[in-house]
matplotlib code that plots the C-alpha trace (Angstrom):
import matplotlib.pyplot as plt

x = [208.0, 210.5, 209.7, 209.1, 211.2, 208.1, 207.9, 211.2, 210.8, 207.3, 209.0, 212.0, 209.2, 207.4, 210.8, 211.2, 207.9, 208.0, 211.4, 210.2, 206.9, 205.1, 203.2, 199.3, 197.0, 193.7, 190.4, 189.6, 187.3, 188.5, 187.2, 186.2, 184.7, 183.4, 185.0, 186.8, 190.6, 193.3, 196.0, 199.3, 199.9, 203.1, 201.8, 203.3, 203.1, 202.4, 203.6, 200.1, 199.7, 197.3, 197.9, 198.1, 198.0, 199.9, 198.7, 201.6, 200.6, 197.3, 197.2, 196.0, 192.3, 192.8, 195.4, 198.6, 200.3, 197.4, 197.0, 200.5, 203.1, 206.9, 210.0, 211.3, 214.9, 215.2, 213.5, 210.1, 207.4, 206.8, 203.3, 201.3, 198.5, 200.9, 202.0, 198.5, 197.8, 200.8, 200.4, 196.9, 198.2, 200.9, 198.1, 196.0, 198.9]
y = [145.4, 142.4, 138.9, 137.3, 134.4, 131.9, 133.1, 132.0, 128.6, 128.1, 128.5, 126.1, 123.5, 124.1, 123.4, 120.3, 119.0, 119.5, 118.1, 114.8, 114.9, 115.8, 118.8, 119.4, 122.1, 122.0, 123.5, 124.9, 127.4, 130.7, 130.5, 134.2, 134.9, 131.6, 132.3, 129.5, 129.3, 127.4, 126.4, 124.9, 122.4, 120.1, 116.5, 114.8, 111.1, 109.9, 106.5, 105.3, 105.7, 108.4, 111.7, 115.4, 118.5, 121.6, 124.6, 126.8, 129.4, 130.7, 130.9, 134.2, 134.1, 137.1, 138.7, 138.8, 141.5, 143.9, 142.4, 143.1, 145.8, 144.4, 145.8, 148.8, 149.0, 152.5, 151.2, 150.6, 149.2, 149.8, 151.4, 150.2, 152.6, 155.7, 154.0, 153.4, 157.1, 158.5, 156.3, 157.7, 161.2, 160.5, 159.3, 162.2, 164.8]
z = [221.8, 222.0, 221.4, 224.9, 226.0, 225.5, 221.9, 221.2, 223.2, 221.2, 217.8, 219.0, 219.9, 216.5, 214.6, 216.5, 215.9, 212.1, 211.9, 213.5, 211.7, 214.9, 213.6, 212.9, 211.6, 213.5, 212.8, 216.2, 217.4, 218.8, 222.9, 223.0, 219.6, 218.7, 215.3, 213.5, 214.1, 212.3, 214.7, 214.6, 217.3, 218.3, 218.8, 221.7, 222.4, 225.8, 226.9, 227.0, 223.1, 223.0, 221.4, 223.0, 220.9, 222.1, 220.5, 219.5, 216.8, 215.1, 211.2, 209.8, 208.7, 206.5, 204.6, 207.0, 204.8, 205.9, 209.4, 210.6, 210.5, 210.0, 211.5, 210.2, 209.3, 211.1, 214.3, 215.1, 212.8, 209.0, 209.0, 206.2, 206.6, 206.4, 202.8, 201.8, 202.5, 201.0, 197.6, 197.4, 197.9, 195.3, 192.8, 193.1, 192.4]

ax = plt.figure().add_subplot(projection="3d")
ax.plot(x, y, z, "-o")
ax.set_aspect("equal")
plt.show()
């Protein structure tokens, strides 16, 4: 799966918000599960002096290294479960 255009746009928005000091980390609630969610937001400043928070990304609530598989240099994704299984197999030899 390639990154969607919207992902790149959100990342660019996040970069601009951080550079301008207009980024926030908010304690939110996941709408479906009700679980706590740490959300990275850009802060908009409307002309009326109020603030608007634009959610851009969720922080990992557990170890990100065990949650996602990074891209593999040979294409596809590096499968950590395969690595773990191979390590266990090699340790028992």
